[in-house]
C-alpha positions in Angstrom: 153.4 10.8 128.2 151.8 13.6 129.4 150.8 17.1 127.5 150.9 20.6 128.7 147.6 22.7 128.6 148.2 25.7 126.9 145.8 28.0 129.0 147.0 27.1 132.5 150.6 25.7 131.8 149.9 22.7 133.8 150.9 19.4 132.8 147.9 17.1 132.0 148.4 13.6 132.6 147.4 11.3 129.2 145.9 8.7 131.7 143.5 9.9 134.2 144.8 9.9 137.8 143.0 7.5 140.5 143.2 6.6 144.2 145.6 8.6 146.3 147.2 10.3 143.5 144.2 11.9 142.4 143.2 13.1 146.0 146.6 14.7 146.4 146.2 16.3 143.0 142.6 17.6 143.8 144.0 19.2 147.3 146.9 20.8 145.3 144.5 22.5 142.6 141.7 23.1 145.3 141.4 26.9 144.5 140.5 25.9 140.8 136.8 25.1 139.7 135.9 21.5 139.3 135.7 21.4 135.7 139.3 23.0 135.3 140.7 20.5 138.2 139.0 17.5 136.4 140.9 18.5 133.1 144.1 18.9 135.0 143.4 15.4 136.6 143.3 13.7 133.1 139.7 13.6 132.9 139.1 14.8 129.2 137.3 13.1 126.1 137.7 13.9 122.8 134.4 13.8 120.3 134.2 12.5 116.7 134.7 16.1 115.6 138.1 15.9 117.5 136.7 18.6 120.2 138.2 17.7 123.5 135.8 18.0 126.4 136.0 17.5 130.1 134.7 14.2 131.6 133.1 15.6 134.9 131.0 12.3 135.3 134.2 10.1 135.2 135.9 12.7 137.4 133.3 12.7 140.2 133.1 8.8 140.1 136.7 8.6 140.5 137.1 10.9 143.4 134.2 9.1 145.3 136.0 5.7 144.5 139.2 7.0 145.8 137.4 8.3 149.1 136.1 4.8 149.5 132.4 5.4 148.5 131.2 2.7 146.6 128.8 3.5 143.6 125.6 1.9 142.5 126.4 0.5 138.9 122.9 1.1 138.1 122.9 4.8 138.8 126.0 5.3 136.7 124.2 4.3 133.5 121.4 6.8 133.5 122.8 10.1 133.1 120.9 11.1 130.0 122.1 11.7 126.5 125.3 12.8 125.4 125.6 16.3 125.3 126.0 18.4 121.9 126.8 21.7 123.3 124.2 23.3 121.1 120.7 24.7 121.6 118.1 25.6 119.0 115.4 28.2 119.5 112.0 27.2 118.8 109.4 28.6 116.9 107.9 30.1 120.1 111.1 31.9 120.8 112.0 29.6 123.6 115.6 28.4 124.0 115.8 24.9 125.9 118.8 23.2 127.7 118.6 19.8 128.0 119.0 17.3 130.9 122.4 16.2 129.8 123.7 19.7 130.8 121.8 20.2 134.2 123.0 16.3 135.2 126.5 17.0 134.4 126.5 19.9 136.5 124.8 18.3 139.2 121.9 20.7 139.1 118.2 19.9 140.7 114.8 21.1 140.6 114.6 24.7 142.3 118.2 26.1 141.2 118.4 29.3 140.0 120.5 31.0 137.5 121.0 34.9 136.9 120.8 35.7 133.2 123.2 38.3 131.3 122.4 38.8 127.6 125.6 39.8 125.5 125.5 40.8 121.8 125.8 37.1 120.6 126.0 35.1 123.8 123.6 34.3 126.8 125.3 33.9 130.1 123.7 31.7 132.9 125.3 32.0 136.4 124.2 29.9 139.2 122.9 31.8 142.4 124.7 29.7 145.3 122.7 29.1 148.2 124.1 30.6 151.1 126.0 28.2 153.6 123.3 27.4 156.4 123.7 28.5 160.1 122.0 28.1 163.2 119.4 30.5 162.3 115.6 30.7 163.5 114.4 29.6 160.0 116.1 26.3 160.5 114.8 26.0 163.9 111.4 26.7 163.0 111.4 24.0 160.4 111.9 21.6 163.0 108.4 21.1 164.5 109.5 20.4 168.3 112.3 20.9 170.6 113.3 17.3 170.5 114.0 17.6 166.6 115.5 21.0 167.1 118.0 19.5 169.4 118.5 16.3 167.4 119.3 18.2 164.3 121.8 20.7 165.9 123.7 18.2 168.3 126.5 17.4 166.2 127.0 20.9 165.0 126.2 23.0 162.1 124.5 20.7 159.6 125.4 21.0 155.8 123.5 22.0 152.8 123.7 19.5 149.7 125.9 22.0 148.0 128.4 22.0 151.0 128.3 18.0 151.0 129.4 18.1 147.1 132.1 20.6 147.9 133.3 18.2 150.7 133.2 15.2 148.6 134.3 17.3 145.7 131.5 15.9 143.7 128.0 17.1 142.0 124.9 17.6 143.9 123.3 15.0 141.7 125.7 12.4 143.0 125.1 13.3 146.7 121.5 12.8 146.1 122.1 9.4 144.7 124.4 8.5 147.9 121.4 9.6 150.0 119.0 7.7 148.0 121.1 4.6 148.2 121.6 5.0 152.3 125.3 5.8 151.7 124.6 9.3 153.3 122.1 10.4 155.9 119.7 13.5 154.7 117.4 15.0 157.1 114.2 16.6 155.6 114.0 20.1 156.2 111.7 22.8 154.9 113.2 25.2 152.7 116.6 23.3 152.3 115.2 19.8 150.8 117.8 17.9 153.1 120.4 18.7 155.6 123.3 16.5 156.3 124.6 16.1 160.0 128.4 16.7 159.9 129.2 13.8 162.1 129.0 11.7 158.7 132.1 13.0 157.7 135.7 12.5 158.7 138.2 15.7 158.9 139.6 14.8 155.6 136.0 15.4 154.1 135.5 11.4 153.4 132.6 9.6 154.6 133.0 7.9 158.0 133.8 4.1 157.5 130.9 1.9 158.0 128.3 4.5 158.4 126.6 3.4 155.3 126.1 -0.4 157.0 125.3 1.4 160.1 122.6 3.4 158.6 121.2 0.6 156.3 120.8 -1.3 159.4 118.4 1.3 160.9 116.1 1.4 157.8 112.9 0.4 159.7 113.2 3.7 161.8 111.9 7.1 160.6 115.0 9.7 160.1 114.3 11.2 163.4 114.6 7.9 165.5 117.8 7.0 163.5 119.4 10.4 164.3 118.6 9.9 168.2 120.2 6.3 168.2 123.5 7.7 166.3 123.9 10.5 169.0 122.8 8.8 172.0 125.1 7.0 174.4 124.7 3.2 174.5 125.4 0.9 177.2 126.6 -2.0 175.0 129.4 0.6 173.7 130.6 1.5 177.1 128.4 4.7 177.1 129.8 5.8 173.8 127.7 7.0 171.0 127.6 4.6 167.6 129.2 7.5 165.8 132.0 7.4 168.3 132.3 3.7 168.0 132.5 4.0 164.3 135.3 6.5 164.5 137.4 4.0 166.7 136.5 1.3 164.1 134.1 -0.7 166.0 131.5 -1.0 163.2 130.6 -4.6 164.5 129.7 -3.3 167.8 127.9 -0.6 166.4 125.7 -3.0 164.3 125.3 -5.0 167.3 123.8 -1.9 169.3 121.6 -1.3 166.3 120.0 -4.8 166.2 119.4 -4.5 170.2 118.0 -0.9 169.7 115.5 -2.4 167.1 114.7 -5.3 169.5 114.0 -2.8 172.3 111.8 -0.8 170.3 109.9 -3.4 169.0 108.7 -4.7 172.5 
């Protein structure tokens, strides 16, 4: 059976949605915040005290799984202690927020918050990073013309926040995907990493086979990888490896990558 959320008057499923049903529901609820969307999709937990909490971690994992992203099991089990949703003022007057909360929100080092004080509350509002554009600051970050062209060849690259929004997940999970070579991140000063738009399909999911192709290029630095992925190849009838992936030709793209490695080794 399902229950009705008294606040939003939406029907909340008793069993969390998954697969295509989950993605469809996420699209229907797109204007809502991620926490509210997760709740409406059935991702809630009840504490021993009987308090209901939104299971954001489970929701993020389910969305990525529904989009065909394989998650590293080791990365799932290291998310910090369970949040108690309480904080105590220390002797020196400091009030600390534990890693359980920052990880749950997908925060990372350098994120900035605006502090608002009320009579009996402290409100933190994250200051969003502006969406990146083809600005001089970014062009200056790449140290020569070749890198600038490679960085912008496929259009406007995405910030980590934009990727998290596209995949409907947390920035922490995006970082895990990058480290596991499921996503390509280009190190750019001032943004940590930017993500080429060619990695994603129109529906926001990661291009099928991209992780395998990227992992086959591990011996090269990120700029050589970027050049290979965006350059026409005779073994692909003049098409780029990215175009080959879009046509479902993963084996041919991997063969081109193998020959590219042999050519660079000679």
